[in-house]
C-alpha positions, 0 to 999 in steps of 0.5 A: 500500500502506498504512503498517503503523504508521498507528495504530488504523485501520490495516487490518494492525493491525486484522486482526492483532488479529482473527487473534490472537483466532482463534489464541487460540481455536484454542490453547484448543481444542487445549489442551482436546483434549490434556487430554481425550486425557491424561485418557482415556489415564490411566483405570484399573480398567475393565471390558471395555466401558469399556476399549473406550470408552476406546480409541475416545475416545482414538483420536478425540481423537488424530485431532482433535489431528492435524487441529488441528496440520495446520490451524494453518499459515495458519489464517485466509486470508480475510474477507467484508465483507457489504453489510448490515454484519457480517464473516465470516472464512474459514479451514481449520476452523470455530471458535466463540466461545461460540455465535457463529462466529469462523472459518468452515470454507471448505467451509461454505455460508456461506463459499462467497461467498469463492470464488463471488461476482463483480461481476455476482453479489456474493451480498451481499458488499461486499468480499472480502479475502485475508489472508496470514499467516506464523507467525501474523503478517499479512504481506499484505492484498489486497482485491476490491470487489464493490460499487462504491458510492462512499460505501462504497468510499472507505475501501478506495480510500484504503487502496490494498489493492484488487487482482484476482487478486493473491493467486493470482498471489502464491502462484504466485511462491512457491518450490516445496517438493517438496510440493503446496500447497493452493489453499484461499485462492486457489480460483477461481470455475470451480474452486469450482464443480467442488469443490462438485458433489453427491456423487452426480455423476460429474465429469470435469475436462479441464484443460491443464497448470497449470490446477489440476485435481489441486488441485481434485480434492483440495479436492473430496475434503475438501469431500465428506467435510465436507459428506456426513460421515454418508454417507462416515464408514464408506466414505471416499474413494479417491484414485488417483494416477499414481505413487509420486512423485505420492503423496508430492507430495500427501500433506500437502495433505489433513490441512491441509484437515482430512480424514484418512479418505482412502486414496491409492493408485497402480493398482499398489497396489490389491491388498492384499499384492501388490507390483509388481516388473516393468514391462511394455512399452507393447504389453504394457500395452495388451494387458493393458488390453483387456477381452477379457482377462476372457474369456481368464482365464475360458477358462483357468480353465475348462480346469482342470476336466477328465477325465484320459485315464487315471484312476489306480487308488486303494487304501484299506486294500488295497481297490481303488476304481475311478472311472468317467468318468461319475461324475467328469462328474456330480460336476463338473457338479453342482459347477460351479453352486456358486459360484466355482472354489474353492467348486466345487472343494470341492463336487467333492472332497466329492462324490467323497470321499463316492462313494469312501466308499460304494464302500469300504463296498460292496466291503469289506462293512463298514458304518461309523458314528460315529468309524469312519466319520469316521476313514475319510473322513479317510483317504480325503481325505488319501490321496495317490492320491486327492488326485492323482487328484482334482487332475487332475480339478479343478486347485488354482489361485491367481490368481498361478499362473494368470497365471504359467502363462498368460504363460509358455506362448505356444502356450496363450495364443494358443489362448485368445486368437486375437485376439492376433497373435504380437507381442502374445503375445510381449510378454506372455511373462515370468519367473514370479513377476513382477507388473506394474501391468497384472497387478493388474486381471487378478489382481483378476478371477482372484480373483473367478473363483477365490474365492481372496482374500489378504485372506480369509486375513488375516481367518482369522487374525483369526478365530482371535484372536477365537476365543481371546478368546471362550474366554478370556471363557468361562473367566472367566464373561463372556457373549459375548452381552453383550460381543463377543469383538472388544471384548476383542480390541481392548482387549487389543491397541490397536495392532490398532485401525486407521483407516478408510484402513488397513482399506480398504487391507487389504480388496480388496472395500472399497466407497468412497463416492467415488473420485478418479482423477488422470491418468485419461487413462492408465487402461486399460479393465481398470483402469476395470473394477476401479475401478468395482467399488470405488464404492458409487454410481458417485461419481467425480471424474475429472481428466486431460488427453488431450493428456498421454496417454503410454500405448498403452492410454490414451485420446484421447477421454473420450466414447469411454472413459468412456461405456463405463464410466459410460454417459451419467451423467457431466459434463465440466468444462473448465479452460482457464486455466494458472495454473502456467506462465509465458506464454512456456513455455505458448505454447511447449508449445501450439505444440509440441502443435499441431505434433504433433497433440495435443488440448491444449484450448488453454492460456491462461496469465495471467502473463508471467515475464522470461527464463522460456524458454531454448533452447540448442544445443550439442555435448554436451547432457548436460553442458550440461543438468547445468551449467544445472541447477546455475545454476537451483539457484543462482537458485531454491533457497533454504533449504528452498524452491524445487525444480528438476529435470533430466528425463531418459529412463527408465533413465538417472536414476542415470547423470545423477544421478551427474553432477549430484551431482559438479557440485553438490559442486563448486559448493556443497560436499559437505555442502550438496550432500547436503542439497539433492540427497538423492535421495528425494521431499524433494530440492530438486534432482532428476533424474526421468524423465517417468514420475515427474513427472506432476502435479508442478511445479518452479520450474525444469526442465531438459529434454534435447530428444531427436532427432526420431524422424522419420516422420509422425504414427504412434502411437509419435511421438504418445506420445513427443510427449505425454511431452515435452509433460508435461515442458515444462509442469512449471515455474512459473518457468523452462524450459531446453531443451537441444538437440543438433546433430541434428534437433530434436523440440521 
């Protein structure tokens, strides 16, 4: 390593000057955007059109300022020294100095050699330098020579900065923060190839734990939004994660990469206005994920169009109006082709009310017109006897009611789904008003079939606001043909102006330009059906690991599951190098996966960490696990960096968390214990279930080995093995497995 005080030829000093220059320009741009924002906000005495333009520009400057602030951390991270002379500095965003590029955005074509160049194909690059900064100060330089010409290499050899994958390995040694860190400065060639695949591709990334597949997916989102901005600026990108814990874990990465037009959701959040408040059993999840449920819903809805055994008599102004069975049948048949269920219902009601009006005219010898006819039609439609009779013929439905009715009547469900056995029918029975994640695709189908949409109801209130705005413009003599009412509405209520992700979150039918699915091996066929409808051009990035499938409805074969969704239009990219786990931990997990018959795809860990695996046998596993967690906290948690977790069974988190809290208070004191063990997503010390840790990593993990369930290689055992495999592969530094006295599973 070179002496940092060696004089003007010192590489650290030279790079510091360049970094200072780049940050100086960065500060100028940030100051300019801030001044323009302030100037825009203070504009006064504007007409309606100018007010709208002002608010649009203000929103644009606010977004730009937010992205600048997010990208400031480690703004510069690389340099390319080209064979023919000249240098290119690589960073999180592009900066110009006059007309010359001062810093290249990592997503540009000119920056791609930083990730793609190799000794065999150096792409015109002589030397690649990784630059590590902290608070704008250069703290570390790592060089890779891609052209070993002795005359040109002599200087670098003397400086002693040459290294291979040192930048990547150094990043792995950093303590976790409870948030996913971006990998933009350490992307490897095989990862970069996936990131830069064209937008019109369906990319499937199969990767063992620690291969960086989730980070690759996020960087691909940033790359696509940058490269295909015109195509995606009005549609955006959807990222679907496995849990709320995962969403919190990744939500800081994308702003740091310079992008914000991205909606992050779990499958349980895919319907606007619908909240999940119930957890299905594994069997219920599997049954609800079956594509045959679409036919079940269609049949259930079809049964709601019927002719009652007894048709009630109707009296209007003392006149008895009888409805014949054939009249109902004729009106129903005519309405069935009108569209979704609710549209057909309106057509049926209109037809029957017109029929009753004609019957009234004939039987009362009255010919009504104008206001009299209008009044009588209203009386007929609002008559309680009429409404009761017609509702019996075409039931008023909502998607929520349909599922509540279906999942509370086993005999009815069995009649509609003869392919279900009694155990499967019983697994779906629940209290009314409950909504599970597995219900979301079913509700989505029901809404399509019924034509009933929660979002359209919200849109109705917006329409009323626009009508009010239009009447206000008319009052002041402003032509709506020159200035749309929506302009006035946005000017009068700036808070109503929403970002693309906010608008997409409220629109069930929003079509995204690209969809990224993480932990995709867990998705059911019904969930895939729902997601496929949300894509404009079947543009997907799908990442997962079939060895980590923990759901009965999940997949053990990408070919079998995805060919049914995308036919043959997808490409599989395997990632095999485990960057996260120490070699000792990765090998332990791989042996366990092989023993349990999991398809792990092989794990090739690249770094060995002393004392990274510890296995303990004891009489009281829970007590020992808490003790080891405290020891790991003392070793790996410092200031605001470092995270450790105790992984326990679902439902026992609160009980174990209380034991951990008491132990931490005894060791660190009440105040420091409270800071470290907050209980939320920012907690450096955590107690989590396996369901909440998918896609997340910690410095150290303490895992209680459950008793061996015994019994062959059944599906139940394999799912439990997959869950333990997930838990074993979370740590970057250390795994502690605590075993009881009985037969061990791991």
